[in-house]
C-alpha positions as CSV (number, residue, x, y, z in Angstrom):
1,X,2.6,16.4,36.7
2,X,0.4,16.2,33.6
3,X,-3.3,16.0,34.4
4,X,-6.0,14.4,32.1
5,X,-6.6,17.7,30.2
6,X,-2.9,18.2,29.6
7,X,-2.6,14.6,28.4
8,X,-4.2,15.6,25.0
9,X,-2.5,18.8,24.4
10,X,-0.1,19.3,21.3
11,X,2.8,19.5,23.7
12,X,1.8,16.3,25.3
13,X,1.3,14.5,21.9
14,X,4.8,15.3,20.9
15,X,6.7,15.1,24.4
16,X,4.4,13.3,26.7
17,X,4.1,9.9,28.3
18,X,3.0,7.5,25.5
19,X,0.6,5.3,27.3
20,X,-1.1,8.2,29.2
21,X,-1.6,10.1,26.0
22,X,-3.0,7.0,24.2
23,X,-5.4,6.4,27.2
24,X,-6.6,10.0,27.0
25,X,-7.5,10.1,23.2
26,X,-11.1,9.3,23.9
27,X,-11.4,12.5,25.6
28,X,-9.5,14.6,23.0
29,X,-11.1,16.5,20.1
30,X,-12.0,14.0,17.3
31,X,-9.5,15.4,14.8
32,X,-6.6,15.4,17.3
33,X,-7.4,11.8,18.3
34,X,-7.6,10.7,14.8
35,X,-4.3,12.5,13.9
36,X,-2.5,10.8,16.8
37,X,-3.9,7.4,16.0
38,X,-3.2,7.3,12.3
39,X,0.5,6.8,12.7
40,X,0.9,5.8,16.2
41,X,2.6,2.6,15.4
42,X,5.2,4.6,13.4
43,X,5.9,7.6,16.0
44,X,5.2,5.6,19.2
45,X,8.9,4.8,19.7
46,X,10.4,7.6,18.0
47,X,12.3,10.4,19.5
48,X,10.1,13.5,20.0
49,X,11.7,15.7,17.2
50,X,10.9,12.9,14.7
51,X,7.4,12.4,16.2
52,X,6.7,16.0,15.7
53,X,7.3,15.6,12.0
54,X,5.0,12.7,11.7
55,X,2.1,14.3,13.7
56,X,2.5,17.6,11.7
57,X,2.4,15.6,8.4
58,X,-0.7,13.6,9.6
59,X,-2.5,16.9,10.7
60,X,-2.0,18.2,7.1
61,X,-3.2,14.9,5.6
62,X,-6.4,15.5,7.6
63,X,-6.7,19.0,6.1
64,X,-5.9,20.8,9.4
65,X,-3.1,23.0,8.3
66,X,-3.4,25.2,11.3
67,X,-2.9,22.4,13.7
68,X,0.0,21.2,11.6
69,X,1.7,24.4,11.9
70,X,1.1,24.5,15.6
71,X,2.7,21.1,15.9
72,X,5.8,21.9,13.8
73,X,6.2,25.1,16.0
74,X,6.0,23.2,19.5
75,X,9.4,23.2,21.0
76,X,11.1,19.7,22.0
77,X,13.4,20.0,25.0
78,X,17.1,20.0,24.1
79,X,16.4,19.9,20.4
80,X,16.5,22.6,17.7
81,X,13.4,24.0,15.9
82,X,12.0,22.1,13.2
83,X,13.6,22.7,9.8
84,X,10.6,22.1,7.5
85,X,6.9,22.9,7.8
86,X,4.2,21.0,5.9
87,X,2.3,23.4,3.4
88,X,-0.3,20.8,2.5
89,X,-0.8,17.2,2.1
90,X,-3.4,14.8,0.4
91,X,-5.3,12.4,2.7
92,X,-5.8,9.4,0.5
93,X,-5.0,6.9,3.3
94,X,-6.0,8.7,6.5
95,X,-9.3,7.7,8.1
96,X,-10.7,9.1,11.3
97,X,-12.4,5.9,12.2
98,X,-9.1,4.1,12.7
99,X,-8.7,3.0,16.4
100,X,-5.7,1.0,16.7
101,X,-2.8,0.0,14.3
102,X,-0.7,-3.1,15.6
103,X,2.7,-3.5,14.1
104,X,3.2,-7.3,13.9
105,X,6.7,-7.2,12.2
106,X,8.0,-6.6,8.7
107,X,6.0,-9.5,6.9
108,X,2.6,-9.5,5.3
109,X,-0.3,-10.3,7.5
110,X,-2.4,-13.0,5.7
111,X,-5.1,-13.8,8.3
112,X,-6.8,-12.2,11.3
113,X,-9.5,-13.6,13.7
114,X,-11.1,-11.9,16.7
115,X,-11.6,-13.5,20.1
116,X,-12.8,-12.6,23.5
117,X,-10.6,-13.5,26.4
118,X,-11.6,-12.7,29.9
119,X,-14.3,-10.4,28.6
120,X,-11.8,-8.3,26.6
121,X,-11.6,-8.2,22.7
122,X,-8.4,-9.6,21.3
123,X,-7.2,-10.4,17.8
124,X,-5.0,-13.4,16.5
125,X,-2.8,-12.6,13.5
126,X,-0.8,-14.8,11.0
127,X,1.6,-13.9,8.4
128,X,4.5,-14.6,6.1
129,X,8.1,-15.3,7.2
130,X,11.6,-14.5,5.8
131,X,13.6,-17.3,4.2
132,X,15.0,-19.6,7.0
133,X,12.5,-18.0,9.5
134,X,9.6,-19.3,11.4
135,X,6.1,-18.5,10.6
136,X,4.3,-16.9,13.5
137,X,0.8,-16.4,14.7
138,X,0.4,-13.7,17.6
139,X,-2.3,-12.6,20.1
140,X,-2.9,-9.0,20.6
141,X,-5.1,-6.8,22.7
142,X,-7.6,-5.2,20.3
143,X,-8.0,-2.1,22.5
144,X,-4.4,-1.2,23.2
145,X,-2.7,-3.0,20.3
146,X,-0.1,-4.6,22.7
147,X,0.8,-8.2,22.3
148,X,-0.4,-10.8,24.7
149,X,1.7,-13.8,25.6
150,X,4.6,-15.4,23.6
151,X,4.6,-15.8,19.7
152,X,3.0,-18.9,18.6
153,X,5.7,-20.3,16.2
154,X,4.3,-22.5,13.4
155,X,7.3,-24.0,11.8
156,X,10.3,-23.3,9.7
157,X,9.7,-21.1,6.5
158,X,5.8,-21.5,7.1
159,X,3.5,-18.9,6.0
160,X,0.5,-18.7,8.2
161,X,-2.3,-18.4,5.7
162,X,-5.4,-19.0,7.7
163,X,-6.5,-18.4,11.3
164,X,-9.8,-19.1,13.2
165,X,-10.8,-18.9,16.8
166,X,-13.3,-20.9,18.8
167,X,-13.9,-22.4,22.3
168,X,-12.9,-26.0,23.1
169,X,-13.9,-27.3,26.5
170,X,-14.8,-23.7,27.6
171,X,-11.3,-22.3,26.7
172,X,-10.5,-19.9,23.8
173,X,-8.4,-21.5,21.2
174,X,-6.9,-20.5,17.9
175,X,-6.5,-22.9,14.8
176,X,-3.7,-21.9,12.4
177,X,-2.7,-23.4,9.0
178,X,-0.4,-22.4,6.3
179,X,2.2,-23.6,3.8
180,X,3.3,-26.8,5.7
181,X,1.0,-29.7,6.2
182,X,0.1,-28.9,9.8
183,X,-3.0,-27.6,11.3
184,X,-2.1,-26.4,14.8
185,X,-4.5,-25.9,17.8
186,X,-3.4,-23.3,20.3
187,X,-4.7,-22.5,23.8
188,X,-4.9,-18.8,23.8
189,X,-4.8,-18.6,27.6
190,X,-1.2,-19.9,27.5
191,X,-0.4,-19.3,23.8
192,X,0.9,-22.9,23.7
193,X,0.2,-25.5,21.0
194,X,-1.9,-28.2,22.3
195,X,-2.5,-30.5,19.2
196,X,-1.5,-30.9,15.7
197,X,-3.3,-32.5,12.8
198,X,-1.3,-33.5,9.6
199,X,-2.9,-33.1,6.1
200,X,-1.9,-35.2,3.1
201,X,-0.2,-32.1,1.5
202,X,1.6,-29.0,2.5
203,X,-0.2,-25.9,1.4
204,X,-3.5,-25.1,3.3
205,X,-5.3,-22.4,1.5
206,X,-8.7,-22.0,3.4
207,X,-9.8,-23.0,6.9
208,X,-13.1,-23.0,8.7
209,X,-14.2,-24.0,12.3
210,X,-17.6,-24.4,14.0
211,X,-18.9,-26.0,17.3
212,X,-22.1,-28.1,17.4
213,X,-23.4,-30.7,19.7
214,X,-20.6,-30.4,22.1
215,X,-17.9,-30.9,19.4
216,X,-15.6,-28.5,17.7
217,X,-14.9,-29.2,14.0
218,X,-12.3,-27.9,11.6
219,X,-12.2,-28.3,7.6
220,X,-9.4,-27.2,5.4
221,X,-8.5,-26.9,1.7
222,X,-5.1,-27.7,0.6
223,X,-3.0,-28.4,-2.3
224,X,0.5,-29.8,-2.9
225,X,1.9,-26.7,-4.4
226,X,-0.4,-23.7,-3.5
227,X,-1.8,-23.7,-7.1
228,X,-5.1,-25.3,-8.6
229,X,-5.5,-28.6,-6.9
230,X,-7.9,-27.6,-4.0
231,X,-8.7,-30.7,-1.9
232,X,-10.7,-31.0,1.4
233,X,-9.8,-32.5,4.7
234,X,-11.6,-32.2,8.2
235,X,-11.2,-33.1,11.9
236,X,-13.3,-33.5,15.0
237,X,-11.1,-31.3,17.3
238,X,-12.8,-32.7,20.3
239,X,-12.1,-36.4,19.7
240,X,-9.2,-35.9,17.4
241,X,-10.6,-38.2,14.6
242,X,-10.7,-37.4,10.9
243,X,-13.8,-36.6,9.1
244,X,-15.2,-37.7,5.8
245,X,-14.9,-35.0,3.2
246,X,-15.8,-34.9,-0.6
247,X,-12.7,-36.1,-2.7
248,X,-13.3,-33.5,-5.4
249,X,-10.5,-31.0,-6.6
250,X,-10.7,-27.3,-7.3
251,X,-12.0,-26.1,-4.1
252,X,-11.3,-22.4,-3.6
253,X,-12.9,-21.2,-0.4
254,X,-14.5,-22.7,2.8
255,X,-16.9,-21.7,5.8
256,X,-18.6,-23.5,8.3
257,X,-22.2,-23.1,9.9
258,X,-24.7,-25.0,12.0
259,X,-27.7,-26.2,10.2
260,X,-30.6,-27.9,12.3
261,X,-28.1,-28.3,15.2
262,X,-25.3,-30.0,13.1
263,X,-22.1,-28.8,11.8
264,X,-21.9,-28.3,8.1
265,X,-19.1,-27.1,5.7
266,X,-19.8,-24.7,2.8
267,X,-17.3,-24.8,-0.1
268,X,-16.9,-22.8,-3.1
269,X,-15.2,-24.2,-6.1
270,X,-13.2,-22.8,-9.1
271,X,-16.0,-23.9,-11.5
272,X,-18.4,-21.6,-9.5
273,X,-20.3,-24.4,-7.7
274,X,-21.1,-24.2,-4.1
275,X,-21.4,-27.4,-2.0
276,X,-22.9,-27.9,1.5
277,X,-22.1,-31.1,3.6
278,X,-22.7,-32.5,7.1
279,X,-19.1,-32.4,8.7
280,X,-19.9,-35.3,11.1
281,X,-21.3,-37.8,8.4
282,X,-20.0,-36.4,5.1
283,X,-23.5,-36.4,3.7
284,X,-24.3,-33.5,1.2
285,X,-27.0,-31.0,2.1
286,X,-30.1,-31.2,-0.2
287,X,-30.6,-28.9,-1.9
288,X,-27.1,-26.9,-2.3
289,X,-26.8,-23.4,-3.8
290,X,-26.5,-23.2,-7.5
291,X,-23.3,-21.2,-7.3
292,X,-21.8,-18.6,-9.7
293,X,-20.9,-18.4,-13.4
294,X,-17.1,-17.7,-12.4
295,X,-14.8,-19.1,-10.0
296,X,-15.8,-18.8,-6.3
297,X,-13.5,-16.4,-4.4
298,X,-14.6,-16.4,-0.8
299,X,-17.4,-18.0,1.4
300,X,-18.8,-16.5,4.5
301,X,-21.6,-17.9,6.6
302,X,-24.1,-15.8,8.6
303,X,-27.4,-16.4,10.4
304,X,-30.3,-14.2,9.2
305,X,-33.8,-14.4,10.9
306,X,-32.7,-17.7,12.7
307,X,-31.8,-19.3,9.5
308,X,-28.3,-20.3,8.2
309,X,-27.1,-18.4,5.1
310,X,-23.9,-18.1,3.1
311,X,-22.3,-15.0,1.1
312,X,-20.2,-16.2,-1.7
313,X,-18.1,-14.0,-3.9
314,X,-16.6,-14.7,-7.4
315,X,-13.9,-13.6,-9.7
316,X,-16.5,-12.0,-11.9
317,X,-17.2,-9.5,-9.1
318,X,-20.5,-10.9,-8.0
319,X,-21.5,-11.3,-4.4
320,X,-24.5,-13.6,-3.7
321,X,-26.6,-14.4,-0.5
322,X,-27.9,-17.9,-0.2
323,X,-30.4,-19.4,2.2
324,X,-28.9,-22.7,3.2
325,X,-32.1,-24.3,4.1
326,X,-33.5,-23.9,0.7
327,X,-30.4,-23.6,-1.3
328,X,-32.0,-20.5,-3.1
329,X,-30.3,-17.2,-3.8
330,X,-31.8,-14.6,-1.8
331,X,-32.7,-11.2,-3.6
332,X,-30.3,-9.3,-5.9
333,X,-26.5,-9.6,-5.6
334,X,-25.2,-7.8,-2.6
335,X,-22.5,-6.3,-4.9
336,X,-21.8,-6.5,-8.5
337,X,-18.6,-4.8,-9.8
338,X,-15.9,-5.6,-12.4
339,X,-13.2,-6.8,-10.1
340,X,-13.6,-9.5,-7.5
341,X,-14.2,-8.7,-3.8
342,X,-11.1,-9.7,-1.6
343,X,-12.9,-10.8,1.7
344,X,-16.3,-10.6,3.4
345,X,-17.1,-10.7,7.0
346,X,-20.2,-10.2,9.3
347,X,-20.9,-7.6,12.0
348,X,-23.9,-6.5,14.1
349,X,-24.9,-2.9,14.1
350,X,-27.8,-1.6,16.2
351,X,-29.1,-5.2,16.5
352,X,-29.1,-5.8,12.8
353,X,-26.7,-8.1,10.9
354,X,-24.5,-6.5,8.2
355,X,-21.9,-7.6,5.6
356,X,-18.4,-6.0,5.7
357,X,-17.0,-6.1,2.2
358,X,-13.3,-5.3,1.4
359,X,-12.4,-4.6,-2.2
360,X,-9.1,-4.5,-4.0
361,X,-8.9,-0.8,-4.0
362,X,-8.6,-0.9,-0.1
363,X,-12.1,0.3,0.4
364,X,-14.4,-1.1,3.2
365,X,-18.1,-1.1,2.7
366,X,-20.8,-2.0,5.3
367,X,-24.0,-3.4,3.7
368,X,-27.5,-3.9,5.0
369,X,-28.5,-7.4,3.9
370,X,-32.2,-6.4,3.4
371,X,-31.7,-3.2,1.4
372,X,-28.3,-3.8,0.0
373,X,-27.4,-0.2,0.9
374,X,-24.3,1.0,2.4
375,X,-25.1,2.1,5.9
376,X,-22.1,4.4,6.4
377,X,-19.5,5.9,4.3
378,X,-16.9,3.5,2.9
379,X,-13.7,3.4,5.0
380,X,-10.5,3.8,3.2
381,X,-8.3,1.1,4.9
382,X,-5.5,0.9,2.2
383,X,-4.0,-2.3,0.9
384,X,-5.4,-5.2,2.9
385,X,-5.9,-8.9,2.3
386,X,-8.4,-9.9,4.9
387,X,-11.1,-8.5,7.2
388,X,-12.9,-9.7,10.2
389,X,-15.9,-8.0,12.0
390,X,-15.8,-7.8,15.9
391,X,-17.1,-5.8,18.9
392,X,-14.8,-3.5,20.9
393,X,-16.2,-1.6,23.8
394,X,-19.7,-2.6,22.8
395,X,-19.4,-1.0,19.4
396,X,-19.0,-2.7,16.0
397,X,-15.5,-2.7,14.6
398,X,-13.6,-4.3,11.7
399,X,-10.0,-5.8,11.9
400,X,-7.9,-5.8,8.7
401,X,-4.6,-7.4,7.9
402,X,-2.1,-5.7,5.6
403,X,0.9,-6.6,3.5
404,X,3.0,-4.0,5.4
405,X,2.9,-6.1,8.6
406,X,0.1,-4.3,10.4
407,X,-3.3,-5.2,11.7
408,X,-5.7,-2.4,12.0
409,X,-8.9,-2.0,14.0
410,X,-11.6,0.3,12.6
411,X,-14.8,1.7,14.3
412,X,-17.8,1.1,12.0
413,X,-19.6,4.5,12.4
414,X,-20.4,7.3,10.2
415,X,-17.6,9.6,9.0
416,X,-17.3,12.7,11.3
417,X,-18.3,15.9,9.4
418,X,-15.1,17.7,10.8
419,X,-12.7,15.1,9.5
420,X,-12.9,15.0,5.7
421,X,-9.3,14.7,4.3
422,X,-8.4,15.8,0.7
423,X,-8.8,12.7,-1.5
424,X,-5.8,11.6,-3.5
425,X,-4.4,8.7,-5.4
426,X,-5.8,5.3,-4.9
427,X,-2.5,3.5,-5.8
428,X,1.1,4.0,-4.8
429,X,2.5,7.4,-5.8
430,X,5.5,6.5,-8.0
431,X,6.6,10.0,-9.3
432,X,6.1,13.7,-8.7
433,X,7.4,16.7,-10.6
434,X,6.6,20.5,-10.8
435,X,5.4,22.4,-13.8
436,X,3.9,25.7,-14.7
437,X,0.3,25.5,-15.7
438,X,-2.0,28.6,-16.5
439,X,0.8,30.8,-15.1
440,X,0.8,29.1,-11.6
441,X,3.3,26.4,-10.2
442,X,1.7,22.9,-10.0
443,X,2.6,19.5,-8.8
444,X,2.1,16.6,-11.3
445,X,1.8,13.2,-9.6
446,X,1.6,9.7,-11.1
447,X,0.7,6.5,-9.4
448,X,1.2,2.7,-10.1
449,X,-2.4,2.3,-11.5
450,X,-1.7,4.8,-14.3
451,X,-3.6,7.7,-12.8
452,X,-1.9,11.2,-13.1
453,X,-3.1,14.2,-10.9
454,X,-2.3,17.8,-10.7
455,X,-2.2,20.1,-7.6
456,X,-1.7,23.8,-7.1
457,X,1.7,24.1,-5.5
458,X,0.7,27.0,-3.3
459,X,-2.6,25.9,-2.1
460,X,-2.8,22.0,-2.6
461,X,-6.1,22.4,-4.4
462,X,-6.5,19.4,-6.8
463,X,-6.6,19.9,-10.4
464,X,-7.3,17.5,-13.4
465,X,-7.3,13.8,-13.1
466,X,-5.8,11.8,-16.1
467,X,-6.9,8.0,-16.4
468,X,-3.9,7.3,-18.7
469,X,-4.0,3.5,-18.6
470,X,-0.3,3.6,-18.3
471,X,2.3,3.5,-15.6
472,X,2.4,6.5,-13.5
473,X,6.1,5.8,-12.5
474,X,7.1,7.0,-16.0
475,X,6.3,10.8,-15.8
476,X,9.4,12.1,-14.0
477,X,11.0,13.4,-17.4
478,X,7.9,13.4,-19.7
479,X,6.3,16.9,-19.6
480,X,7.0,19.4,-22.4
481,X,5.6,22.5,-23.8
482,X,3.4,22.1,-26.9
483,X,1.3,24.7,-28.6
484,X,2.0,27.1,-25.7
485,X,0.6,24.7,-23.1
486,X,2.3,22.0,-20.9
487,X,1.7,18.5,-22.0
488,X,2.6,15.0,-20.5
489,X,3.7,12.1,-22.6
490,X,3.0,8.5,-21.3
491,X,3.2,5.0,-22.2
492,X,0.3,2.7,-21.8
493,X,1.7,0.1,-19.4
494,X,4.0,-2.4,-21.2
495,X,1.9,-2.2,-24.4
496,X,3.0,-0.7,-27.6
497,X,1.0,2.6,-27.5
498,X,1.9,6.1,-26.1
499,X,-0.3,9.1,-25.6
500,X,0.1,12.9,-25.1
501,X,-2.2,14.7,-22.7
502,X,-3.1,18.4,-22.0
503,X,-2.3,19.1,-18.4
504,X,-4.7,21.9,-18.2
505,X,-7.8,20.3,-19.7
506,X,-6.9,16.7,-18.9
507,X,-7.8,15.8,-22.3
508,X,-5.6,13.7,-24.9
509,X,-3.8,15.7,-27.4
510,X,-4.6,13.7,-30.5
511,X,-4.8,10.0,-30.9
512,X,-2.6,7.5,-29.3
513,X,0.5,6.4,-31.4
514,X,2.2,3.1,-31.7
515,X,5.8,3.2,-30.5
516,X,7.0,-0.4,-30.0
517,X,7.0,-3.5,-27.9
518,X,7.7,-3.5,-24.3
519,X,7.0,0.3,-24.1
520,X,8.5,1.8,-21.0
521,X,9.4,5.4,-19.8
522,X,9.4,8.4,-22.0
523,X,11.8,11.3,-21.9
524,X,10.8,14.5,-23.5
525,X,13.2,16.9,-25.2
526,X,13.4,19.8,-27.7
527,X,15.3,19.0,-30.9
528,X,15.8,21.7,-33.6
529,X,13.1,23.8,-31.6
530,X,10.5,20.9,-31.9
531,X,9.2,18.7,-29.0
532,X,10.2,15.2,-29.3
533,X,9.9,12.1,-27.0
534,X,12.3,9.2,-26.7
535,X,10.9,5.9,-25.4
536,X,12.6,3.0,-23.7
537,X,11.3,-0.2,-25.5
538,X,12.4,-3.7,-26.0
539,X,13.5,-2.6,-29.6
540,X,15.8,0.1,-28.6
541,X,15.3,4.0,-28.0
542,X,13.0,5.3,-30.7
543,X,12.7,9.2,-31.1
544,X,9.5,10.6,-31.9
545,X,8.4,13.9,-33.3
546,X,5.4,14.9,-31.1
547,X,4.1,17.4,-33.8
548,X,4.0,14.9,-36.7
549,X,3.6,11.8,-34.5
550,X,6.3,10.2,-36.6
551,X,9.4,8.4,-35.7
552,X,12.6,10.1,-36.4
553,X,15.5,8.0,-37.8
554,X,16.4,4.4,-36.6
555,X,15.8,3.5,-32.9
556,X,19.1,3.9,-30.9
557,X,20.1,0.4,-29.8
558,X,22.9,-1.0,-27.6
559,X,21.7,-4.6,-27.1
560,X,20.4,-3.6,-23.8
561,X,17.1,-3.5,-21.9
562,X,16.5,0.1,-21.3
563,X,14.9,0.9,-17.8
564,X,14.8,4.7,-17.4
565,X,16.1,7.9,-19.3
566,X,16.6,11.7,-18.7
567,X,17.3,14.4,-21.2
568,X,20.4,16.6,-20.8
569,X,22.0,19.3,-23.0
570,X,25.7,19.1,-23.7
571,X,27.6,21.8,-25.7
572,X,24.1,23.1,-27.0
573,X,23.2,19.5,-28.3
574,X,20.3,17.3,-27.0
575,X,21.5,14.2,-25.4
576,X,20.0,11.4,-23.4
577,X,21.2,9.6,-20.2
578,X,19.7,6.2,-20.1
579,X,20.1,3.4,-17.6
580,X,20.1,-0.2,-18.8
581,X,18.8,-3.2,-16.9
582,X,21.6,-3.9,-14.3
583,X,22.5,-0.3,-13.6
584,X,25.0,0.6,-16.5
585,X,24.5,4.2,-17.8
586,X,24.8,5.2,-21.4
587,X,24.9,8.7,-23.0
588,X,23.3,9.2,-26.4
589,X,23.6,12.1,-28.8
590,X,20.0,12.7,-30.0
591,X,21.2,14.4,-33.2
592,X,23.4,11.7,-34.5
593,X,21.7,8.8,-32.7
594,X,25.0,7.5,-31.6
595,X,26.5,6.7,-28.1
596,X,29.0,9.1,-26.6
597,X,32.1,7.8,-24.8
598,X,32.0,4.6,-22.8
599,X,29.3,3.0,-20.6
600,X,29.3,4.3,-17.1
601,X,29.4,1.5,-14.5
602,X,29.1,1.8,-10.6
603,X,25.5,0.7,-9.6
604,X,25.4,-3.0,-9.0
605,X,21.6,-3.1,-9.4
606,X,19.1,-1.3,-11.6
607,X,18.9,2.5,-11.5
608,X,15.5,3.7,-10.1
609,X,15.8,7.6,-10.8
610,X,18.0,10.0,-12.7
611,X,18.3,13.7,-12.5
612,X,20.5,16.0,-14.5
613,X,22.2,19.3,-13.6
614,X,25.2,21.5,-14.1
615,X,28.2,21.7,-11.8
616,X,30.7,24.6,-12.7
617,X,29.0,24.7,-16.1
618,X,29.6,21.1,-16.9
619,X,26.6,18.7,-17.3
620,X,26.2,16.0,-14.6
621,X,23.8,13.2,-13.9
622,X,22.8,12.2,-10.4
623,X,21.4,8.6,-10.0
624,X,19.8,6.6,-7.4
625,X,19.1,2.8,-7.0
626,X,18.2,-0.2,-4.8
627,X,21.9,-0.5,-3.8
628,X,21.2,2.4,-1.5
629,X,23.6,4.7,-3.3
630,X,23.3,8.0,-4.9
631,X,26.1,8.6,-7.6
632,X,27.2,11.8,-9.4
633,X,28.5,11.4,-13.0
634,X,30.5,14.1,-14.9
635,X,29.0,13.6,-18.4
636,X,31.8,15.6,-20.1
637,X,34.6,13.5,-18.6
638,X,32.5,10.3,-18.8
639,X,33.3,9.3,-15.2
640,X,31.8,9.2,-11.8
641,X,32.4,12.4,-9.9
642,X,33.7,11.5,-6.4
643,X,32.8,8.6,-4.2
644,X,29.1,7.4,-4.1
645,X,26.8,8.6,-1.3
646,X,25.4,6.0,0.8
647,X,22.1,7.7,1.0
648,X,19.5,5.4,2.7
649,X,19.5,2.4,4.9
650,X,17.5,0.5,2.2
651,X,16.9,1.3,-1.3
652,X,17.2,4.9,-2.8
653,X,14.1,5.4,-5.0
654,X,14.1,9.1,-5.9
655,X,16.3,11.9,-6.6
656,X,16.1,15.6,-7.5
657,X,18.7,18.4,-7.8
658,X,17.9,22.1,-7.1
659,X,18.5,25.3,-5.3
660,X,17.5,25.4,-1.6
661,X,18.6,28.3,0.6
662,X,21.2,29.5,-1.8
663,X,23.0,26.0,-2.2
664,X,22.7,23.4,-4.8
665,X,21.3,20.3,-3.1
666,X,20.5,16.7,-4.0
667,X,17.2,15.4,-2.5
668,X,16.8,11.8,-2.2
669,X,13.9,9.6,-1.0
670,X,14.1,5.9,0.0
671,X,12.7,2.8,1.2
672,X,13.5,3.7,4.8
673,X,10.6,6.2,4.7
674,X,13.0,9.1,4.8
675,X,14.0,12.2,2.6
676,X,17.6,13.4,2.9
677,X,19.4,16.5,1.6
678,X,23.0,16.5,0.3
679,X,25.3,19.2,-0.8
680,X,26.1,18.6,-4.4
681,X,29.5,19.9,-4.2
682,X,30.7,18.2,-1.0
683,X,28.5,15.1,-0.8
684,X,27.8,15.9,2.8
685,X,24.4,15.5,4.3
686,X,22.6,18.8,5.2
687,X,20.2,19.1,8.0
688,X,18.2,16.3,9.5
689,X,16.2,13.6,7.9
690,X,12.6,14.1,7.0
691,X,10.5,11.2,8.3
692,X,7.4,9.8,6.4
693,X,5.0,7.0,7.1
694,X,5.8,4.9,4.0
695,X,8.5,4.5,1.4
696,X,9.3,7.5,-0.6
697,X,9.1,7.0,-4.4
698,X,9.0,10.6,-5.7
699,X,10.7,13.9,-4.8
700,X,10.8,17.2,-6.7
701,X,12.1,20.7,-5.9
702,X,10.2,23.9,-7.0
703,X,11.9,26.9,-8.4
704,X,11.5,28.8,-5.1
705,X,12.9,25.8,-3.0
706,X,9.7,24.1,-1.9
707,X,10.1,20.3,-1.9
708,X,7.3,17.9,-3.1
709,X,7.4,14.3,-1.8
710,X,5.4,11.3,-2.9
711,X,5.0,8.6,-0.2
712,X,2.6,5.7,-0.2
713,X,-0.6,7.0,-1.7
714,X,0.0,10.7,-0.6
715,X,1.6,13.9,-2.1
716,X,3.0,16.5,0.3
717,X,4.6,19.9,-0.2
718,X,7.0,21.3,2.3
719,X,8.8,24.6,2.9
720,X,12.0,25.1,4.9
721,X,12.1,27.2,8.1
722,X,14.7,29.5,9.5
723,X,16.3,26.5,11.2
724,X,17.3,24.9,8.0
725,X,20.7,26.0,7.1
726,X,22.2,24.4,4.1
727,X,25.8,25.4,5.1
728,X,25.5,23.2,8.3
729,X,26.5,19.5,7.5
730,X,25.2,16.8,9.7
731,X,24.7,13.1,9.6
732,X,22.0,11.8,11.8
């Protein structure tokens, strides 16, 4: 029998009773509790040996490598030892203040709203649906993350874009709206629809509710296509009657508040104006706030010092506080930043009202209205589209909705000093590779925001950070020695400029150079002993001498749109394997600038990754793509070598080839959150899957057989244990 102390042991975290472990986490050491909660929604229903992998990974993400090693060494009954151990990992998206992650399903969560039912905190979520599916709102227990009642189905192919909660006749209700014309009222004690209001058009963008004078009111903005024609419509939810609302277009965001005992709506418009009107009479408030110089993005109402106020955000990044009694702006901007804030909510902390501000980088700030200061360290919550403040167990929390289908509950408290993970990428890691820098092996990782970072492979210590302004996905084959130092060649997004960077200093090596329109991935290669780069562009495949920064010859062109390329040597001559849009492969001789042989077909969609290697002395390419397959190509014969490998349940995003444990293996990463190993000669899977918490977009193999994986925002290095035997073929 497991007692309360045993409930939080490492063994119990892996093998113990799930509800009992979760209930005991508040008594566990803070780091251990944070590690377990971080990916609980992922490993909760996993087999214990898979859960062991995720927990060890998350311990390393929190910087606790000793605990990670302890977890990976913990036996699982009737299972073999773990095959891989985590050497180090970044912790860009681990946050010790996470309390609960609710997995609502595979579709984006577009709205969240807190509600108290029977004295217990709950949350209502709403989100997208599949083609032909039914949009759904759902009630969840905010403490346990468990669903409450039945799903609240909101119509065929309807996205639930807005949710609010309030009391009607003393009972908790939810109001939902979305991409059909209906505003639905749900009794949350039964999760049943009790009333429907039909708007004139079919795309409700913003929704606000309020109670005043014994009546409940709702006001919504909508359009006929979800684009720019924002209109307003309102209802008295107590009587069922329609309300008079302004008949102006261009409304962007709505909120509601009580002013002098009467319900009012506060609306922000795309021309920057802010309007306030009495919801019962339709009369405008006088005066109204002056508004912004740019389009209003969100509106949130708050009572400060017993006076109604509004917080408005705009697309120019400004966040203003308005006194709705006087119509005047209060003090300096709450926030002023280059990019617009995504959402704002309100929360009480120690008896004072604060703003909870969510930005586009997935950071959550808590601001004091008087000082404008951040009262706690920002929370790294990841990609989120909405936030709402609430109280759980008497303490302030925030609830966020995410595009991965999760709702997350965060405790708004200072960051514990013992939980400070290694920071990493702020965007999705799209590619990883290994390189020798200053005589030590390093990892180079690039993200979708164009940021490239380096890490010491042995220790995980961060190195330089490059703000390239390009696409991080395009670094897989773009490092090359230049002047005795390793350099990286990148394109600048889809513009026409490319640049070269010193990976030791992090500085540009010379000025950017103009390559061509639609600049895509670069592949670096030595031609006649000189470093060159070949670029995928809309105008062909131009070759550039990196010493002179001059184009060599005429761009190779095959009337195709080029996606990705990798260099390969054939008979001592430099060649390029390049994938065209649609998945066809071409081989080009870089000396003659001519194609070699016939195009190679097999993938029925684009190719996401290319690796090159030798098999029995013959050059081969290994490719992966969204059709789930990995294919091996004999470049001498100009044909596919053997049957394709169905490598993943969903798309195969990444591929690498290297020696691990004395055998030549293919390593693949996919949309199914796994990394898998395949024997290059037999195409059989080797060992068990490695499980991660997000899609894998980058894999690399070091010279001594370590593997490096890029998943989500994170980079992780792993080493094999004695249990990994490459000569044992399995398929699990």
